[in-house]
N, C-alpha and C positions, 0 to 999 in steps of 0.2 A: 588437520594438524599434522606436522611432520613427525617421523619416527623419533627424532632426537627430542623434540618437544614432548612427545608422549612419555619418553623414558624420564625426562626431567620432572614432568608432572607427577608421575607414579612415584619416583624417588622421594619427592617432596611430601607426598601424601604419606608414604610409609614412614618418613622421618617424624612427621607430625604425630601420626598415630602412636608410634613407639615412644615418643617423648612423653605422651600422656601416661602411658602404662608404666614406663620405666624411669620416670623423673627421679633423679638421685636425691637422697636426703641431704640435708645441709652439711653433714660431716663426710659426705662422699663426693666423688666426682666421676663423671662418665662421659668420655668422648672428647672434651676439649677444655682448655683452661678457662673458657668463658662460661662453663657449665651448660653449654648447649647440648642438644641431643647428639648422641654418639651413633645413632643407628643409620648412618648414611649408607646408601646402597653400594655393593662392591664395585659398580662401574665408576664410582667416583674416586676410587683409590687406584694404586698401581696393581699390575697383575690382574686386571679385571676378568680376564678369561677364565682364570682359575676360580675366581669368586662366583662367576656365573655357572661354571660347571658344578659348583657345590649345591646349587639350588635345583635339586633334582625333582622337586615336587613338594606339596604342602606337608607330606609326612616325612620328608628328609631332615635329619638332624642337622641343625646349623646354629651358629653363634648369633645371638640377638642383642647382646650387650656385654660390655667389659667395664667393670666398675672398680674403683680403688678406694680404699679406706685407710686412714691415718689414725693410729691410736697408740697409747703408751701405758698399758696396764702394768708392764714390767718396769716401767721407769724410763726405758729408751724407746725411741720411735720405732714403730712397726709400719710397713707398707704392705697391706694385704690386698691381693687381686682376686676379683670374683668374676669368672666368666660364665655368662648365663646362656641358656639354649632355648629353643622354641618348645622343648619338651617340658611340660610343667614339672617343677620341682627338681630338674636336673641342672646342676650347676657345679662348677669346680673352683677350688680355692688354691691360691699360690702365695708364697712369701717372696717379696721383693725387697726385704729390709736391708737397708744400709743407713745406719743412724746419722751419719754425717752428711749425706746428700739426699735426704728424704724427698724434698720437693722436686728436685731434678729428676729423680726416678719416676715419681708420680707423673710428671709431665710427659716423659717418654711413653708411659703406658697410655695415658689419657689421650694425648694429642697425636700420637703416631701409631703405636701398635694396636690400640683398641679399634680405631677406625678401619685398619686394614684386615682385621679379623671378622668383621661383621659380614654375615651371610655365608661364611665358610663352614666346611665340615670339621668339627673339632676333633674327629678321629684321625685326621691327617697330620699327626703331631710332627713327624719328621719333615714333611713338606713345609708346614707352617713355621717351624723353627728356622729352617734355612731361609725362607722367605723374609721373616723379620730380622734375622741376623744380617742378611745382606742389604736390607732396605736402606740403611743409613749410609751405604758405600764405605765410609770410614768406620768400619765395624769394630766391635770390641770395646774394651774398656769397662771399668767396674759399673758405671752408671747404666750403660746400655745393657750389660750383662745381667745386672740385677733385675731391671725391668723385663727382660726376656725370660728370666727364671720365674718371675711371678706368673707370667702368661703360661709358660711351658708346664709348670707343675700343676696349674689349674686344669690344663688340658688332660694331663695324666690322671687327675682326680676324676674328671668327667668320664674318661675311658673306663676306669675301674668301676665307677657307679653304673655306667650303662652295661657293663659286662656282669654286674653283680658280684664282683670279686675284689678282695683287698688288693692293694697295689703290689705288694711283694709277690702275689701270685702271677701278675702280669710280667714280672721281671724274672720269672723262672721258678718261682715257688720257694719253699724254705730250704736253706742251707743250714739252719740252726733254729732252735726253739726260741731263743732269746738273745738279746745283744748285751754283752758286758758293757757297763757304764762306769765312767769315772766322775768323781765329785771333786770339789775344791776345798782346800783348807789353807790357812795362812796364819802368820804370827810373827813375833820378834825373836823368840828364843826357841832353841831346839826342843826343850822340855814341853812347852805349851803346844807347839806344833805337833809333836809326837803324840800328845794326849788326844789331840783332834783327829789325827790319823787313825788312831786305835778306835776312837768313838765312831768314826766313819765305817771302819771294818766291822764294828759291832752291828752297825745297820745293814751289813751285807756287802759293802763295797770291797772289792779285791783290788781296785786301782784307785789311787788318790793322787791328785795333783797338789804339790806343796809349793808355796810361795813364801819367801822370807823377806820381812821388812828390813831394810838397810838403814841404820841410823843416819839421819841428816840428808837423805836423798829421796827423791819422789820415786818410789818403788812401785812397779806394776804388780797388780793382783793381790794386794794387801789392803786391809781395811785401815782407815785413819785411826791414830791412837786417841785423838781427842778432837773437839770442835775446832780448835785453832788449826790443826793439820787438815781437817775436812775443808775448812774455808780456803786454805792455801791450794789444795787440789782443785777445788772448784774454780779458782781463779788462775790456776796453773802458775802460782807464784813461787813454787819450789824448783829445784833443778835436779838433774840426773848426774850421778857421779859413777862412771863405769868402774874406775879403779876401786872405789869403795865397795862396789858390788862384787868384784872379783876377790877382794880380800875377805869379805864377810860371808858370802853365800856358800861357797864349797864346804868349808868346815862345818857349817850348820847342817847341810844336807847329809854329810857323812855321820854327824852325831845322831840326826834323826834315824838313819838307817840302823845304827847300833841300838837305839832305843826300841824301835818297833820290830826288829828282827826281819826275817825274810818271808813272812806270811802275807805280806801285802806289797803290792807294786807301787813304787813312787814315780811320779812324773814331775817335770819342772819346765817352766816356760821362760825363756830368756827374752822373748818378745822383740827380737830383731834390733836390740839396742847395742850390740857389740860390733866391734870391727872384726875382720877375719882373724887377725892375730890374737885378739882377746877371746874370740870364740875357740880357737884352738887351745888356748890356756884353760878355758873352762872345761872343755872336754877332758883334758888331762887331769884336772883337779877333782873332778867328780867321779872318777872311776870307782872308787870305793863306796860311793853312795848306791851303786848298782841300780841305776834308774832304768825303769821300763822304757822310757824315751826322754830325750831332751828336745824340747820344742823350740823351733824358730831361733836357733843359735845365730842364724844369718838372715839378713833381709833379702827380698827377692833380687835386688840390684847386685848382691854379692854371691848369687847362687853358684857361680863358677868355682867358688872356693870349697865346696862341699867335699871334693876329693881330698883336700888337705885335712879337713875335719875327720874324715874316715880314717886317715893315716895316723891321726893324733891319739886315737884311743878306740875302745870297743863300745862306747856308749851308743845305744841305738838313737838315730837321728829322725826327727819328724819336722815336716815343713809343709806349707801350702795354703794357709788360710787366707793370705793376701793374693794368691794367684787368681787371675781373672780369665785365663785361657788354659784349656787342658794341655795345650802343647807346651806350656812353660814346664810341665812336669817331665816331658819326654827325655831331655838330656840326663836328668837325675835318675830316671828309671833305667835308661840304657847303660849308664855308667855304674850302676848298682851302688850309689853313694848315699842313699837314704833308705830308711826302714819302714817309715810310716808316712802316708800322704794325708795331709790335714785338709781334706776337701771341704769347701763351703759351697753348697749347692746354689744358693742365691747368686754368689759372685761368679760362678762358673757358667751361668746361663741356664741352669735348670737340670732336670733329670736326664734330658735327651743327651747332651754331651757328657754329663758326669758318669752315666752308666758305662759309657765307652772307656772313659778313664779308668774306672774300677776294673774293667776287664783287662786293660793293659797292666794295671798294677798286679793282678793275679798272675799274668804271664811272666812278669819280672820278679815275682817273689816279694813284692812290697805289700804291706798291709794298710788298710785304710783306718783312719782315726778322724771321722768327720767332726767339723766344727759345730759346737753346740752350746755357746755361751747364752746369756740372757737376751742378746740382741738377735738371736735366731728364734722366730716365733714358733709356737706349737705346730703350725702348718709346716714350717721348714724342718722341724724336728721329725715330723711324721714322714716326710720325704727321705730324711736321713735313715730312718728306721726301716723303710721299705728296701733300701739298698743294703743295709747292715744284715738284714734277715736273709736276703736272697743271694749274697755274694760270698763265695769261698775266700775272698781276699780280705774280709772284715777283721779288724784287729780290736778296736775298743772305741766306744762312743762317748764324747764329752756330753755331760748332761747337767748343766747348771739348773738348780731347782727353780721351778715357776712359782711366782707369788700367787696368792689366793685370787687376786684381781685378774691375773692372766688365765687362770683356770675358769674363772667366771665368764670371760669373753670367748674362750675357746673350749667348749665342751668336747670331751674325748681326747684332751692333750695327753701325749705320752708322759707317764710319770714312772720313775724307776721303782721297782719293787725288789728288795733284797739285793740292791745293786745291779739289777738287770732291767732292761726294757723289753716289754712284750708287745708284739704287733697287734693291732686291732684286726678283728675279723670282719669289720664292717666294710662295705664296698668302698673303693677308692682309698683316700688317705685315712679315713676314720675320724677325722677332726672337723668340727663345724665352727661357725662363727656367729656369735650373738650380736647382731647389729644394734639392738636396743641398749646393750650394755656398753658399747663403744663410746657413747656420749659422756660417760662418767670419767673417761680416761683420755683427755685430749693430749696431743703432742706439744712439746715445748716449741718455743719460737725458733726459726732458723738461726743457726750458729751457736745456740745455747749448748747443744750436745757436742758441738765441734771442739769445745774447750778440752774435752777428754783427750784429744790428739795433739794439743799444743804443749810441746815440751822442749825445754832448753837445757844445755849442758851448764856446768859450773862457770864456764867462761862466757856464757851468754849466747853461744851459737845454737842453732836449731838442732834438735835431736829427734830421730825417728822415734815414734811412740811405742 
């Protein structure tokens, strides 16, 4: 038998044996879109020499399977990545969640990244990150970056568990005991919103995001007033009126500040729905509200206008949750035109690039405000918290409350206490994943959650969500 045939026979045998042991459950996928075994030998993928080098003996740590899970205990789709190793019980979890492109991200992990990782040393995170990043040639974009983040964070989780250390210790140790968190409140009138702000302050929150419902317009971040409005939102049958927003919101924010005093920080999210000139007007009009920061006054496409916003007023500016490449932040850091980087670890490709961005923020005097709404899973939040605890650049952490179902699926999920998030002392991320509970919380059909982002102006034209 030739050497080539021997290798092929050995690889086939290994794939068959691994398929028996690691056959995915019906709600998981591992390796390919057909549900076939993912444990192909490294010689079958690119960069086979590195894969072979990682097989240094039967006791060498190596990746044996990469599995994906789809679930929706919070209501929005999560993509969870599990990287398994040949050491019994040693695996890592990562969050690759993008609710609008769930299946595309899963395919990237299952059909491309997973097979490339098999047989490799999971400790070589920097090398593996670069390998996967460049493997598509046309690299980047939110879909590929979310898929990459799921794998990358899982590798960091493995490294922490193998070392017996919580992840923040691998990133430099504690720079603080706990991370200040902010919660969300909303309403129609200044009085009711102010009451909710003060109630949050009673629970220990020193930072509260306030969103104001604008009559007659599809307003971001506010609960529907009745079932009829809820139905319009589900169907995206309403419209966005930026002029109505600019007339209504600034005076309400100023009134809220008068009612709650200066003992609590107020934040507000414009959600990229304004033109540059409208954003300048908003910055000017909310000066007296004394916001902790104004978030996403401009969309990524209009980032060059941040210098004008800086000159329009003294309101601290935050942006970044839509950025899918850390280099998108660099002009804003260099020009000193933002105050907070709204980093989203899944969309930026994981902890490996994000920790470098956080270091750059520190050097330029910009604080971090990591993205933490309900569509970032507890696994993603634990990754946020590792950076929050270890970085001097940290500012504040968004912390949408997790539902009971989400806490059931993710034991060890970070939950604020007295308005602060405390890191786990368990090795790695400190969050686990209950595969048996996942079956009770299936994801919605493709395009169902996409309705969230379908928005039009009063004239019928498409509006950024």
